[in-house]
Residue frames as qw, qx, qy, qz and C-alpha x, y, z in Angstrom:
[[0.398, -0.180, -0.795, 0.421, 21.38, -3.77, -19.33],
 [0.318, -0.791, -0.382, -0.356, 18.55, -2.47, -17.21],
 [0.191, 0.236, -0.495, 0.814, 18.83, -0.15, -14.32],
 [0.481, -0.561, -0.647, -0.190, 16.63, -0.35, -11.27],
 [0.035, -0.354, 0.378, -0.855, 15.50, 1.81, -8.43],
 [0.375, -0.449, -0.808, 0.069, 13.41, 0.92, -5.40],
 [0.195, -0.301, 0.227, -0.905, 10.97, 3.10, -3.42],
 [0.318, -0.396, -0.848, 0.154, 8.61, 2.33, -0.59],
 [0.172, -0.165, 0.151, -0.959, 5.74, 4.57, 0.63],
 [0.232, 0.323, 0.789, -0.468, 2.05, 4.59, 1.76],
 [0.151, -0.338, -0.568, -0.735, -1.18, 4.93, -0.12],
 [0.072, -0.346, -0.712, 0.607, -3.08, 5.73, 3.19],
 [0.011, 0.624, 0.605, 0.495, -6.56, 6.91, 2.11],
 [0.289, -0.803, -0.422, 0.306, -6.94, 9.23, 5.15],
 [0.355, -0.347, 0.157, 0.854, -4.40, 11.55, 3.52],
 [0.151, 0.441, 0.624, 0.627, -6.85, 12.30, 0.79],
 [0.240, -0.833, -0.490, -0.096, -9.26, 14.07, 3.17],
 [0.119, 0.699, -0.238, 0.664, -8.39, 17.49, 4.56],
 [0.361, -0.013, -0.768, 0.528, -7.22, 17.31, 8.15],
 [0.246, -0.015, 0.360, -0.900, -9.98, 19.71, 9.36],
 [0.616, -0.185, -0.575, -0.506, -12.68, 17.19, 8.23],
 [0.454, -0.431, 0.488, -0.609, -12.07, 15.60, 11.61],
 [0.945, -0.007, 0.030, -0.327, -13.18, 12.15, 10.56],
 [0.005, 0.564, -0.826, -0.004, -10.00, 10.15, 11.50],
 [0.619, 0.039, -0.751, -0.224, -10.01, 6.43, 11.13],
 [0.175, -0.059, -0.807, 0.561, -9.99, 6.00, 14.91],
 [0.319, 0.138, 0.306, -0.886, -13.10, 8.20, 15.25],
 [0.632, 0.132, -0.493, -0.584, -14.89, 6.23, 12.43],
 [0.464, 0.042, -0.877, 0.118, -14.10, 3.04, 14.26],
 [0.005, 0.070, 0.689, -0.721, -15.44, 4.26, 17.49],
 [0.448, 0.195, 0.060, -0.870, -18.54, 5.37, 15.78],
 [0.700, 0.276, -0.375, -0.542, -19.27, 2.44, 13.51],
 [0.478, 0.235, -0.843, 0.077, -17.53, -0.74, 14.88],
 [0.718, -0.460, -0.074, -0.517, -19.90, -2.53, 17.21],
 [0.905, -0.048, -0.375, 0.197, -17.34, -5.03, 18.12],
 [0.297, 0.443, -0.439, 0.723, -15.25, -2.54, 20.16],
 [0.464, -0.462, -0.697, 0.293, -15.84, -3.15, 23.78],
 [0.152, -0.926, -0.255, -0.233, -17.49, -0.33, 25.62],
 [0.638, -0.661, 0.026, 0.395, -14.60, -0.01, 28.05],
 [0.600, -0.050, 0.360, 0.713, -12.15, 0.60, 25.05],
 [0.208, 0.739, 0.426, 0.479, -14.23, 3.50, 23.82],
 [0.391, -0.916, -0.038, 0.077, -13.10, 5.55, 26.90],
 [0.474, 0.737, -0.366, 0.312, -9.63, 7.18, 26.19],
 [0.423, -0.706, 0.484, -0.295, -8.74, 6.65, 29.84],
 [0.883, -0.138, 0.446, -0.040, -8.30, 2.92, 28.87],
 [0.717, 0.673, -0.148, 0.103, -6.03, 3.53, 25.85],
 [0.777, 0.007, -0.088, 0.623, -2.24, 3.07, 25.85],
 [0.224, -0.772, -0.083, 0.589, -0.68, 6.41, 27.31],
 [0.270, -0.214, 0.428, 0.835, 1.04, 7.20, 23.90],
 [0.038, 0.493, 0.740, 0.457, -2.37, 6.96, 22.17],
 [0.161, -0.850, -0.451, 0.219, -3.97, 9.27, 24.65],
 [0.289, -0.611, 0.116, 0.728, -1.20, 11.81, 24.21],
 [0.198, -0.014, 0.605, 0.771, -1.37, 11.67, 20.52],
 [0.006, -0.655, -0.705, -0.272, -5.16, 12.07, 20.54],
 [0.175, 0.060, -0.218, 0.958, -4.65, 15.20, 22.95],
 [0.148, 0.453, 0.515, -0.712, -7.29, 17.69, 23.67],
 [0.434, 0.478, -0.156, -0.748, -8.32, 18.20, 20.01],
 [0.866, 0.188, 0.417, -0.201, -9.10, 14.62, 19.10],
 [0.766, -0.031, 0.474, 0.433, -5.99, 14.26, 17.10],
 [0.441, 0.881, 0.163, 0.062, -6.15, 17.32, 14.82],
 [0.108, -0.899, 0.407, 0.123, -2.69, 18.58, 15.77],
 [0.581, -0.279, 0.730, 0.227, -1.15, 15.17, 15.33],
 [0.699, 0.528, 0.480, 0.056, -2.84, 14.94, 11.94],
 [0.288, 0.949, -0.117, -0.044, -1.23, 18.13, 10.73],
 [0.290, -0.712, 0.624, 0.138, 2.18, 17.09, 11.90],
 [0.712, 0.031, 0.685, 0.151, 1.83, 13.63, 10.29],
 [0.618, 0.731, 0.279, 0.077, 0.84, 15.14, 7.00],
 [0.029, 0.945, -0.306, -0.109, 3.72, 17.58, 7.09],
 [0.494, -0.459, 0.723, 0.149, 6.17, 14.64, 7.52],
 [0.703, 0.243, 0.664, 0.077, 4.59, 12.44, 4.94],
 [0.467, 0.870, 0.147, -0.060, 4.29, 15.28, 2.29],
 [0.058, -0.825, 0.540, 0.156, 8.11, 16.12, 2.74],
 [0.524, -0.244, 0.798, 0.170, 8.82, 12.38, 2.21],
 [0.667, 0.579, 0.468, -0.002, 6.65, 12.19, -0.89],
 [0.340, 0.920, -0.167, -0.097, 8.46, 15.18, -2.35],
 [0.268, -0.606, 0.726, 0.182, 11.89, 13.38, -1.51],
 [0.669, 0.112, 0.722, 0.133, 10.72, 10.20, -3.25],
 [0.564, 0.792, 0.225, -0.053, 9.50, 12.22, -6.34],
 [0.063, 0.885, -0.428, -0.171, 12.88, 13.86, -6.55],
 [0.432, -0.350, 0.812, 0.178, 14.63, 10.51, -6.53],
 [0.667, 0.411, 0.619, 0.053, 12.17, 9.19, -9.19],
 [0.402, 0.909, 0.041, -0.107, 12.77, 12.19, -11.36],
 [0.129, -0.746, 0.625, 0.193, 16.54, 11.95, -11.07],
 [0.508, -0.115, 0.836, 0.172, 16.36, 8.31, -12.10],
 [0.446, 0.457, -0.253, -0.726, 13.97, 9.07, -14.98],
 [0.479, -0.054, 0.876, -0.008, 12.54, 5.67, -15.45],
 [0.201, 0.006, -0.715, -0.669, 11.09, 4.22, -18.67],
 [0.631, -0.444, -0.428, -0.472, 8.18, 2.84, -16.48],
 [0.245, -0.385, 0.664, -0.593, 7.35, 2.12, -12.83],
 [0.555, -0.183, -0.800, -0.136, 6.23, -1.17, -11.44],
 [0.342, -0.418, 0.352, -0.764, 3.98, -0.59, -8.40],
 [0.358, -0.175, -0.911, 0.105, 3.17, -3.46, -5.95],
 [0.343, -0.167, 0.276, -0.882, -0.17, -2.68, -4.31],
 [0.208, 0.156, 0.936, -0.236, -3.10, -4.65, -2.80],
 [0.345, -0.263, -0.539, -0.722, -6.37, -5.15, -4.52],
 [0.129, 0.084, 0.736, -0.660, -9.22, -4.74, -2.01],
 [0.340, 0.510, 0.772, -0.170, -12.17, -6.21, -3.65],
 [0.233, 0.626, -0.149, -0.729, -11.79, -3.94, -6.66],
 [0.658, 0.393, -0.498, -0.405, -11.10, -6.57, -9.33],
 [0.247, 0.145, -0.945, 0.159, -10.25, -9.44, -7.07],
 [0.623, -0.106, 0.251, -0.733, -13.86, -10.55, -6.20],
 [0.780, -0.044, 0.563, -0.269, -15.81, -13.91, -6.14],
 [0.838, 0.516, 0.006, -0.176, -15.28, -14.68, -9.80],
 [0.814, 0.328, -0.261, 0.402, -11.44, -14.73, -9.55],
 [0.393, -0.893, 0.215, -0.028, -8.88, -14.14, -6.87],
 [0.794, 0.421, -0.306, 0.314, -5.30, -14.58, -7.97],
 [0.685, -0.496, -0.207, 0.492, -2.41, -14.44, -5.62],
 [0.226, -0.507, 0.245, 0.794, -0.79, -11.84, -7.91],
 [0.538, 0.672, 0.490, 0.137, -1.82, -10.05, -11.16],
 [0.311, -0.277, 0.248, 0.874, 0.15, -7.76, -13.51],
 [0.423, 0.747, 0.435, -0.271, -2.01, -5.24, -15.28],
 [0.462, -0.033, 0.524, 0.715, -0.83, -4.92, -18.91],
 [0.284, 0.825, 0.447, -0.196, -3.31, -2.08, -19.79],
 [0.477, 0.530, 0.228, 0.663, -2.63, 0.44, -22.53],
 [0.010, 0.398, -0.183, 0.899, -3.77, 3.35, -20.19],
 [0.256, -0.446, -0.753, 0.410, -5.69, 4.15, -17.11],
 [0.124, -0.504, -0.214, -0.828, -8.47, 6.79, -16.95],
 [0.408, -0.315, -0.727, 0.454, -9.19, 7.63, -13.33],
 [0.195, -0.641, -0.097, -0.736, -11.60, 9.95, -11.42],
 [0.440, 0.007, -0.719, 0.539, -10.45, 9.61, -7.88],
 [0.048, 0.114, 0.451, -0.884, -12.75, 12.27, -6.29],
 [0.568, -0.108, -0.313, -0.753, -16.21, 11.22, -7.79],
 [0.387, -0.073, 0.783, -0.481, -18.38, 9.45, -5.32],
 [0.228, 0.221, 0.923, 0.216, -20.78, 6.72, -6.52],
 [0.200, 0.744, 0.591, -0.240, -23.56, 9.25, -6.54],
 [0.475, 0.659, 0.237, 0.532, -21.55, 11.72, -8.67],
 [0.286, -0.957, -0.007, -0.057, -20.81, 14.06, -5.89],
 [0.453, 0.645, -0.493, 0.368, -17.28, 15.23, -5.13],
 [0.810, -0.403, -0.306, 0.297, -15.32, 13.44, -2.42],
 [0.196, -0.970, 0.142, -0.022, -13.76, 16.15, -0.30],
 [0.891, 0.023, -0.037, 0.452, -9.93, 16.17, -0.76],
 [0.461, -0.645, 0.019, 0.609, -6.91, 18.21, 0.26],
 [0.325, -0.026, 0.433, 0.840, -6.29, 19.48, -3.32],
 [0.304, 0.493, 0.266, -0.770, -9.72, 20.75, -3.83],
 [0.087, 0.106, -0.759, -0.636, -10.27, 18.83, -6.98],
 [0.662, 0.121, 0.097, -0.733, -13.95, 18.16, -8.30],
 [0.773, 0.107, 0.604, -0.161, -15.72, 15.01, -9.23],
 [0.758, 0.648, 0.047, -0.061, -15.03, 15.70, -12.86],
 [0.023, -0.786, 0.595, 0.165, -11.15, 15.87, -12.37],
 [0.977, 0.210, -0.036, 0.008, -9.58, 13.04, -14.57],
 [0.281, -0.703, 0.625, 0.189, -6.12, 11.64, -14.15],
 [0.898, 0.415, -0.076, -0.126, -4.85, 9.69, -17.12],
 [0.352, -0.668, 0.633, 0.168, -1.85, 7.56, -16.94],
 [0.707, 0.452, -0.457, -0.296, -0.23, 5.48, -19.59],
 [0.922, -0.270, 0.278, 0.010, 0.59, 1.78, -19.19],
 [0.162, 0.653, -0.693, -0.259, 3.56, 0.02, -20.62],
 [0.948, 0.098, 0.094, -0.289, 2.25, -3.06, -22.18],
 [0.690, 0.540, -0.460, 0.145, 5.64, -4.18, -23.53],
 [0.013, -0.523, 0.658, -0.541, 7.17, -3.86, -20.09],
 [0.704, -0.192, 0.437, -0.525, 4.36, -5.73, -18.39],
 [0.944, 0.248, -0.138, -0.168, 4.40, -8.59, -21.01],
 [0.537, 0.522, -0.596, 0.290, 8.19, -8.91, -20.51],
 [0.258, -0.431, 0.648, -0.573, 7.89, -8.89, -16.75],
 [0.873, -0.006, 0.233, -0.427, 5.19, -11.61, -16.90],
 [0.851, 0.409, -0.328, -0.027, 7.12, -13.71, -19.31],
 [0.302, 0.523, -0.660, 0.446, 10.32, -13.42, -17.25],
 [0.478, -0.336, 0.554, -0.593, 8.40, -14.45, -14.19],
 [0.947, 0.109, 0.078, -0.293, 6.90, -17.53, -15.88],
 [0.678, 0.530, -0.481, 0.168, 10.23, -18.47, -17.20],
 [0.074, 0.423, -0.717, 0.549, 11.56, -18.41, -13.51],
 [0.330, -0.207, -0.917, 0.091, 8.74, -20.72, -12.38],
 [0.132, 0.279, 0.475, -0.824, 6.30, -18.07, -11.21],
 [0.145, 0.463, 0.762, 0.429, 2.86, -18.75, -12.81],
 [0.076, -0.263, -0.179, 0.945, 1.86, -15.20, -13.09],
 [0.258, 0.717, 0.647, 0.022, -1.64, -13.92, -13.85],
 [0.148, -0.180, 0.183, 0.955, -1.99, -10.83, -15.96],
 [0.310, 0.736, 0.582, -0.154, -4.97, -8.79, -17.40],
 [0.278, 0.199, 0.372, 0.863, -5.30, -6.40, -20.37],
 [0.274, -0.465, -0.237, -0.808, -8.45, -4.89, -19.15],
 [0.273, -0.205, 0.614, -0.712, -10.35, -4.47, -15.81],
 [0.216, -0.253, -0.937, -0.104, -12.89, -7.20, -14.77],
 [0.214, -0.717, -0.635, 0.192, -14.93, -5.00, -12.40],
 [0.195, -0.855, -0.179, 0.446, -13.61, -1.55, -11.49],
 [0.600, 0.716, 0.068, 0.352, -12.34, 0.73, -14.23],
 [0.030, 0.908, -0.289, 0.301, -9.20, 2.67, -13.87],
 [0.471, 0.261, -0.734, 0.413, -6.98, 1.73, -10.83],
 [0.661, -0.575, -0.474, 0.090, -7.74, 0.53, -7.40],
 [0.189, -0.965, 0.062, -0.174, -6.86, 3.01, -4.62],
 [0.797, -0.426, 0.219, 0.367, -3.57, 1.25, -3.62],
 [0.599, 0.205, 0.362, 0.684, -2.08, 2.18, -6.98],
 [0.125, 0.818, 0.349, 0.441, -4.10, 5.34, -7.62],
 [0.401, -0.915, -0.005, 0.038, -3.29, 7.06, -4.25],
 [0.737, -0.301, 0.249, 0.551, 0.34, 6.14, -4.75],
 [0.448, 0.418, 0.374, 0.696, 0.44, 8.14, -7.98],
 [0.145, -0.900, -0.272, -0.310, -1.50, 10.99, -6.32],
 [0.606, -0.768, 0.022, 0.206, 0.93, 11.18, -3.53],
 [0.662, -0.192, 0.277, 0.670, 3.98, 11.05, -5.71],
 [0.196, 0.438, 0.331, 0.813, 2.50, 13.95, -7.63],
 [0.270, -0.653, -0.577, 0.410, 1.24, 15.79, -4.57],
 [0.074, -0.559, 0.020, 0.826, 2.35, 19.08, -5.99],
 [0.597, 0.650, 0.441, -0.161, 0.48, 18.28, -9.24],
 [0.127, -0.622, 0.533, 0.560, 3.46, 18.48, -11.48],
 [0.783, 0.377, -0.305, -0.389, 2.02, 15.66, -13.58],
 [0.651, -0.319, 0.689, 0.022, 3.00, 11.99, -13.62],
 [0.610, 0.572, -0.354, -0.418, 4.25, 11.07, -17.25],
 [0.033, -0.388, 0.917, 0.085, 6.00, 7.81, -16.36],
 [0.701, -0.050, -0.580, -0.413, 4.15, 4.69, -17.64],
 [0.525, -0.373, 0.564, -0.517, 2.66, 2.43, -15.00],
 [0.627, 0.019, -0.755, -0.191, 2.61, -1.32, -14.58],
 [0.620, -0.450, 0.297, -0.570, 0.47, -2.24, -11.49],
 [0.506, 0.185, -0.841, 0.037, 1.44, -5.42, -9.92],
 [0.623, -0.441, 0.059, -0.643, -1.47, -6.36, -7.65],
 [0.255, 0.176, -0.899, 0.308, -1.11, -8.67, -4.61],
 [0.652, -0.483, -0.472, -0.346, -3.94, -10.48, -2.73],
 [0.110, 0.388, -0.583, 0.705, -2.73, -9.10, 0.53],
 [0.521, -0.277, 0.276, -0.759, -6.04, -9.55, 2.33],
 [0.186, 0.128, -0.974, 0.026, -6.24, -13.32, 1.83],
 [0.163, -0.330, -0.911, 0.183, -8.62, -14.64, 4.38],
 [0.126, 0.618, 0.459, -0.626, -10.54, -11.31, 4.47],
 [0.064, -0.121, 0.482, 0.866, -10.64, -10.33, 0.81],
 [0.212, -0.367, -0.705, -0.569, -14.23, -11.32, 0.43],
 [0.387, -0.624, -0.647, 0.204, -15.71, -11.15, 3.82],
 [0.198, -0.534, -0.185, 0.800, -14.48, -7.54, 4.36],
 [0.390, 0.729, 0.518, 0.219, -15.67, -6.61, 0.70],
 [0.351, 0.514, 0.058, 0.781, -13.17, -3.56, 0.66],
 [0.304, -0.812, -0.007, -0.498, -14.39, -2.26, 3.92],
 [0.044, -0.630, 0.611, -0.478, -13.00, -2.18, 7.49],
 [0.476, -0.211, 0.696, -0.496, -14.94, -4.73, 9.38],
 [0.176, 0.017, 0.977, 0.121, -16.27, -8.30, 8.84],
 [0.611, 0.050, -0.176, -0.770, -19.42, -8.98, 6.79],
 [0.901, -0.011, -0.361, -0.240, -19.06, -12.76, 7.12],
 [0.598, -0.633, 0.484, -0.092, -17.55, -14.99, 9.76],
 [0.948, 0.133, 0.255, 0.138, -16.33, -17.44, 7.13],
 [0.279, -0.674, 0.478, 0.489, -12.50, -16.96, 6.24],
 [0.725, 0.643, -0.187, -0.161, -11.28, -17.09, 2.70],
 [0.904, 0.106, -0.060, 0.410, -8.13, -18.95, 1.73],
 [0.465, -0.684, 0.065, 0.558, -4.99, -17.16, 2.70],
 [0.388, 0.900, -0.140, -0.138, -2.99, -14.87, 0.49],
 [0.781, 0.410, -0.368, 0.294, 0.50, -15.57, -0.66],
 [0.757, -0.527, -0.167, 0.347, 3.00, -16.21, 2.08],
 [0.083, -0.936, 0.257, 0.223, 5.77, -13.68, 2.93],
 [0.590, -0.273, 0.643, 0.405, 8.35, -16.30, 1.71],
 [0.522, 0.505, 0.601, 0.333, 6.51, -16.51, -1.72],
 [0.186, 0.974, 0.126, -0.031, 6.37, -12.66, -1.96],
 [0.289, -0.768, 0.458, 0.343, 10.11, -12.43, -1.48],
 [0.561, 0.024, 0.735, 0.381, 10.59, -15.12, -4.18],
 [0.413, 0.747, 0.486, 0.185, 8.24, -13.34, -6.55],
 [0.055, -0.968, 0.078, 0.233, 10.14, -10.00, -5.93],
 [0.458, -0.499, 0.600, 0.425, 13.49, -11.59, -6.57],
 [0.552, 0.295, 0.700, 0.344, 12.24, -13.18, -9.82],
 [0.294, 0.896, 0.331, 0.013, 10.85, -9.89, -10.87],
 [0.202, -0.869, 0.327, 0.312, 14.17, -8.16, -10.32],
 [0.537, -0.200, 0.733, 0.367, 15.95, -10.95, -12.28],
 [0.475, 0.619, 0.607, 0.154, 13.42, -10.64, -15.16],
 [0.128, 0.979, 0.137, -0.082, 13.78, -6.84, -15.35],
 [0.395, -0.702, 0.435, 0.403, 17.58, -6.92, -15.19],
 [0.528, 0.031, 0.702, 0.478, 17.59, -8.64, -18.51],
 [0.324, 0.838, 0.437, 0.030, 15.35, -5.89, -20.12],
 [0.443, 0.402, 0.101, 0.795, 16.58, -2.74, -21.92],
 [0.192, -0.803, -0.270, -0.495, 14.69, -0.43, -19.57],
 [0.136, 0.164, -0.592, 0.778, 15.18, 1.68, -16.49],
 [0.519, -0.483, -0.591, -0.385, 12.52, 0.73, -14.10],
 [0.193, -0.421, 0.506, -0.728, 11.42, 1.92, -10.71],
 [0.503, -0.276, -0.819, -0.018, 10.15, -0.79, -8.31],
 [0.277, -0.376, 0.275, -0.840, 7.64, 0.67, -5.81],
 [0.338, -0.329, -0.867, 0.160, 5.98, -0.87, -2.91],
 [0.253, -0.383, 0.030, -0.888, 2.88, 1.08, -1.61],
 [0.629, -0.531, -0.553, -0.128, 1.20, 0.22, 1.75],
 [0.305, -0.678, 0.431, -0.512, 1.29, 1.17, 5.34],
 [0.250, 0.260, -0.913, 0.191, 2.30, -1.58, 7.84],
 [0.109, -0.329, -0.908, 0.235, 0.16, -2.83, 10.58],
 [0.281, -0.384, -0.347, -0.808, -3.50, -1.60, 10.35],
 [0.286, -0.107, 0.567, -0.765, -5.64, -0.86, 13.32],
 [0.731, 0.125, 0.000, -0.671, -8.79, -2.11, 11.61],
 [0.835, 0.176, -0.492, -0.170, -7.25, -5.42, 11.17],
 [0.308, 0.283, -0.753, 0.508, -5.61, -5.88, 14.54],
 [0.618, -0.487, -0.496, -0.367, -8.32, -7.61, 16.56],
 [0.661, -0.266, -0.516, 0.475, -6.18, -8.12, 19.64],
 [0.214, -0.057, -0.176, 0.959, -6.18, -4.34, 19.97],
 [0.227, 0.631, 0.642, -0.371, -9.91, -4.12, 19.55],
 [0.446, 0.601, 0.450, 0.487, -9.38, -2.64, 16.03],
 [0.151, -0.963, -0.165, 0.152, -8.35, 0.63, 17.64],
 [0.057, -0.863, 0.464, 0.193, -4.51, 0.85, 17.15],
 [0.765, 0.476, -0.431, -0.057, -2.00, -0.97, 15.11],
 [0.909, -0.321, 0.004, 0.266, 0.65, -3.56, 16.39],
 [0.179, 0.939, -0.272, 0.106, 3.48, -1.10, 16.64],
 [0.579, -0.553, 0.597, 0.057, 5.77, -3.58, 18.43],
 [0.791, 0.246, 0.526, 0.192, 5.57, -5.99, 15.48],
 [0.476, 0.861, 0.048, 0.171, 6.07, -3.05, 12.98],
 [0.176, -0.878, 0.444, 0.004, 9.26, -2.03, 15.04],
 [0.752, -0.260, 0.593, 0.126, 10.56, -5.53, 14.69],
 [0.714, 0.510, 0.400, 0.263, 10.02, -5.57, 10.94],
 [0.141, 0.983, -0.099, 0.065, 11.51, -2.05, 10.73],
 [0.392, -0.739, 0.535, 0.120, 14.69, -3.18, 12.39],
 [0.770, 0.080, 0.584, 0.244, 15.09, -6.10, 9.94],
 [0.518, 0.801, 0.238, 0.185, 14.59, -3.67, 7.06],
 [0.057, -0.962, 0.265, -0.001, 17.24, -1.26, 8.34],
 [0.580, -0.482, 0.629, 0.189, 19.69, -4.13, 8.82],
 [0.351, 0.500, -0.645, -0.458, 19.19, -5.43, 5.37],
 [0.169, -0.103, 0.975, -0.100, 17.95, -8.69, 6.69],
 [0.552, 0.133, -0.243, -0.787, 15.24, -9.09, 4.19],
 [0.503, 0.008, -0.853, -0.138, 15.20, -12.93, 4.42],
 [0.001, -0.096, -0.791, 0.604, 14.00, -12.60, 7.96],
 [0.542, 0.174, 0.077, -0.819, 10.62, -11.48, 6.57],
 [0.648, 0.160, -0.632, -0.394, 10.47, -14.77, 4.60],
 [0.291, 0.008, -0.915, 0.280, 10.50, -16.72, 7.88],
 [0.329, 0.041, 0.413, -0.848, 7.35, -15.06, 9.08],
 [0.138, 0.267, 0.947, 0.116, 4.22, -17.17, 8.93],
 [0.106, -0.410, -0.501, -0.755, 1.01, -15.93, 7.51],
 [0.504, -0.652, -0.566, 0.011, -0.81, -16.36, 10.79],
 [0.459, -0.420, -0.208, 0.755, 1.76, -14.02, 12.40],
 [0.094, 0.167, 0.336, 0.922, 1.10, -11.39, 9.57],
 [0.318, -0.550, -0.572, -0.519, -2.57, -11.59, 10.14],
 [0.524, -0.632, -0.485, 0.302, -2.40, -11.37, 14.04],
 [0.414, -0.344, -0.037, 0.842, -0.30, -8.20, 13.64],
 [0.320, 0.824, 0.342, -0.319, -2.66, -6.63, 11.07],
 [0.238, -0.629, 0.454, 0.585, 0.24, -6.53, 8.64],
 [0.725, 0.379, 0.572, 0.060, -1.46, -7.96, 5.66],
 [0.466, 0.884, 0.014, -0.028, -0.49, -5.05, 3.35],
 [0.304, -0.749, 0.537, 0.241, 3.20, -5.40, 4.33],
 [0.812, 0.156, 0.528, 0.194, 3.19, -8.16, 1.67],
 [0.494, 0.862, 0.048, 0.107, 3.61, -5.42, -0.90],
 [0.148, -0.875, 0.460, -0.038, 6.79, -4.40, 0.86],
 [0.724, -0.289, 0.622, 0.074, 7.92, -8.05, 0.97],
 [0.775, 0.536, 0.286, 0.176, 7.84, -8.20, -2.84],
 [0.283, 0.913, -0.211, 0.205, 9.94, -5.20, -3.03],
 [0.505, -0.703, 0.500, -0.026, 12.29, -6.59, -0.37],
 [0.878, 0.037, 0.457, 0.136, 12.79, -9.66, -2.41],
 [0.628, 0.720, 0.098, 0.277, 13.81, -7.61, -5.36],
 [0.033, -0.916, 0.335, -0.219, 16.13, -5.40, -3.28],
 [0.750, -0.425, 0.502, 0.069, 17.70, -8.56, -1.72],
 [0.845, 0.338, 0.341, 0.238, 18.34, -9.88, -5.18],
 [0.443, 0.809, -0.044, 0.383, 19.94, -6.62, -6.31],
 [0.641, -0.086, -0.319, 0.693, 22.00, -6.09, -3.02],
 [0.004, -0.610, -0.032, -0.792, 20.28, -2.79, -2.37],
 [0.293, -0.322, -0.677, 0.594, 19.92, -1.37, 1.21],
 [0.075, -0.814, -0.526, -0.234, 17.17, 0.82, 2.36],
 [0.219, 0.162, -0.186, 0.944, 17.70, 4.54, 2.93],
 [0.110, -0.635, -0.736, 0.208, 14.98, 5.41, 5.38],
 [0.072, 0.492, 0.195, 0.846, 13.25, 8.75, 4.46],
 [0.400, -0.349, 0.293, -0.795, 10.80, 8.59, 7.34],
 [0.360, -0.222, -0.899, 0.113, 9.28, 6.21, 9.87],
 [0.318, -0.312, 0.106, -0.889, 6.03, 7.43, 11.33],
 [0.243, -0.230, -0.917, 0.219, 4.47, 5.53, 14.13],
 [0.385, -0.234, -0.006, -0.893, 0.93, 6.37, 15.07],
 [0.115, 0.163, 0.916, -0.349, -1.77, 4.97, 17.43],
 [0.328, 0.548, 0.454, -0.621, -4.70, 7.02, 16.15],
 [0.427, 0.596, -0.316, -0.603, -4.18, 7.16, 12.33],
 [0.920, 0.245, -0.008, -0.307, -4.72, 3.49, 11.60],
 [0.956, 0.177, 0.025, 0.231, -1.32, 2.43, 10.51],
 [0.489, -0.636, 0.306, 0.513, 2.40, 2.93, 10.83],
 [0.631, 0.775, 0.011, -0.025, 3.99, 4.49, 7.72],
 [0.630, -0.435, 0.399, 0.505, 7.45, 4.01, 6.25],
 [0.562, 0.821, -0.027, -0.094, 8.94, 5.78, 3.33],
 [0.635, -0.446, 0.507, 0.376, 12.34, 4.54, 1.89],
 [0.560, 0.713, -0.356, -0.227, 14.60, 4.71, -1.11],
 [0.848, -0.214, 0.450, 0.180, 16.67, 1.63, -2.27],
 [0.646, 0.744, -0.171, -0.016, 19.51, 2.03, -4.72]]
């Protein structure tokens, strides 16, 4: 009989860069997004908590504090993972125009690869992306897949009425998209190595924006794409995944990776800060173990709150509901100036 563990964390790209770089997501938005009203580029017109967080140093002190908290949380999650010692990990993460492109956009896709060869710090021109670890463009990170586990998961989902897409090789981008890769980098923040085989479970979180954003922050086209899977469907898929894996012989860690509301998706806040009030409501439901409350949320509400990536957590919530697991909150980090609220949790 299988044993399962649940983990939730963020794959926030901003944590890759050293804090002293000073190019926060907010500053980049103010510099590059022409849709931001001129009045909202003046901090005097921001919500007071946002002005306080930005401070006199444009958020540098806040960035250092946020990193300290998140790194402590990553270490706690890694300790839980090592203590559990899984045969493989399943990671729910969003594909942001990495392999979900114009030629095929499934609602979900399980990657049944043999292995993953990644160079996360190599820019398109071959130069090194600055990163907090001081790694070079040549740094390679190789992760093993678990093809048998991926096949069993897909087969179990199909048996339960979920017509699940899967892939044995990448269609466009080699290695791993940033939602999965950053998750592995953060769970290995201290560079101990990550030897657990990986089964990525990709979700079309961006739905109506997956093509028009083309993996970037702002719209390139006014035409919306069809929506991604609904919160209710994500809960159903997560529950079916837990059922399928319970019938397996393996110890499996189920991981959801994303931040919650994102500023660059929250139009009603001029793309400057996330919908913290909506995040608080979802957080209260998570703490109460009321996972099914998430299934009653409409896609339009998710998009209005900039919570598209929360669909990854909703898959995990469906699995945890099926197992009867409650969340042990490791940390809850609200922020106005660093793009997105972050939550770290253990479920067991």
